[in-house]
C-alpha positions, 0 to 999 in steps of 0.5 A: 821549590820554584812553585812554592816560591811563586805561591809565597810571593804572589800571596804576599803581593796580593795581600799587600796590594789588593786590599789597599787598592780595593779600599782606594777604589771603594772610596773613589767610586762612592765620591763619583756616584754619590750624586745619585743619592744626593739627587733624591733631595738636592735636585729639588732644593737647588732647582735641577731638572732631570736633563740638567742633572743627567748632563751635570752628573756626566760632565765629570767624564769630560774632565776625566777624558781631557786629563786621563792620558797626561795623568797616566803618563805622569804616574808612569814617570813619577811613580804610583805612590806620589801620583795616586796620593795627589789624585786622592787628595785633590778629588777629596777636596773637590768632592767635599766642595760639592756640598756648596753647589747652588745651581746648574753652573756651580754643579757643572763646574764642580763635577767637571773639576772632580773629573779633572782631579780623579783623572788617572786613578783607575787606569793608573791602578790598572797599569800599576798591577802590570808591574806586580802580577804576571799576565796569567793572574791579572784578570783575577786580581783586576776583578778583586780590585774592581769588586770595590765598585759594586761593594761601594754600592753594597755598603755605600747605598745604605750609608748615603741613604742614612746621611740624607736623614741628617737634614737640618743638622747645623743648618745643613741639608742632608745631601750637603752632609753626604758630600762633606762626610764622604769626601773625608776618607779620600783625603786621609787615604791620600796621605796613607798612600804616601807612607804605604804604597811601593812603586816597583818590585825592586823597592819592595823591602817587605819581600825577602831577598829571594822573593823580591829577586824572583818577582823582578826576574819574572816580570822582566822575563814577561816584559822581554817576551813581549818585546818582539810583538808589543808596542812600546812607544806612546804614539803607538799606544795612542794610535793603535786601532785595537786601543780605539776598538777597546775604547768603544767597547768600554764606552758601552760598559761605562754607559751601563755602569754610570746609568746604575750609579747615577739613576738607579736610586731614582729608578727604585724610588719612583715606586714610593720608597723612602731614601733609607729603603732605597739605600738598602734595596740598591745594595741587593743587586750589587751584592750578587754582582760581586760574587759572580764577577769574581767567579767569572774573572777566575773562569776567564783566567783558568780558560785563558779566554777573554772575548766571550767572557766580555761578550756574554756579560755585555749581552746580559747587561743589555737584557737587564736594562731592557727588562728594567725599562719594562718593569712595573714593580719594585721586585721586577726592577730589582731583578732587572737591575741585578742582571745589569749589575752582574753583566757590567761588573763581570765584563770589565776584568777580562776586558782590562786583561786585553790591552797588555796582551799587545802593549807594554811600557809607555805604550801601555800607560798611554793605551790604557789611559786612552781606553779609559778616557774615551770609554768613560765618555759613555759615563757622560752619554748614558746618564745625560741621554736618560735625563733628556728622555726622562724630561720629555717622556716622563719615563726612564724606559727610552733611556734604558733601551738606548744604553742597552743598545750601546752594550749590544754594540760593545758585544759586537765590537769585541767579536770583531776585534777578536776576529781581526786580532786572530787574523793579524797575529801570524803576520805580526810575528813576522813583522819587525818592530 
């Protein structure tokens, strides 16, 4: 009976929560990286060099970095429903304002403000999932949520390419229409969040009484079982060396992810393709990545293994970036970008299952936000270095090799963290907390 109840509850919770948060992340990721498509025509219109564009695209993450931890703590205090709604409405407004940039200063300013507005969304959702799903199911659920990122590339790339074709309509450039129209869903969904999202299992009126009681009891038992070994305080979450190590691992994966989001359209377009053709071709690697990512996360959950699932994925992405730097044709570069997409996407679900193995409560909120905020600075470094090297060499190759090296470093750090954690575990069980 218990097994049947568990299956029924988790099915209901999954169907209620996962498709909705996937939609939210889908919209978030489009608004975060549509700058890569806008650049196909915007850079020339407002006079942005590759260095200026790369720096401005990445400065988003400084706003993210500075406000991530406070935002996630606010979510833990005020509830996901109110805070996620606030995040989405504010980022939709700022994203739409990108249509009116006129040069480097306004470009930098609005990208920074977009990071401030969106700070807390991703780690907030990761934290939110820990309220609803037992740890043994979390990597697979996280993978479904994170599949929205490559899916946004699959569906968003052709749309973005097509929107650039609206050039001249009502006196606006195609890239201006892209920013305006792709910002609207974020504002509308922010309002939907207020009506649809439930903060905690205790408030889930859409579950039957016995289902709600089982879920509350299960999550409380899991929380209690971690109490002897998990860090709870905010400062423990911020200062834990394992949090800092995971942040550095995530740094490399973020550099890879936003190299794809910001520069892949231009890397493909250099072979003489139209914006619409770039849109469709850019969707191919991400389509394959979605399938592999979900399979890889389920394999990680089934085996209970996290470390090598992160390490192998990071190394695959590094190989793909190196091959992309050497590619001399569109087929070769698409094959290389497919490896990068698979590796980057597949590394993240098992990686995000690691923090809550040793953090809970406010420490989890602070720790997850710390990992995401520091790690996402890779989203600044990767695109910025690629733009800087591109201006000086005329090629993307050097920048791609640099990001590949960051991913190798992520793999090495994951192995070192796993080894130190294995040595520390017996001692930790005997220490009072």
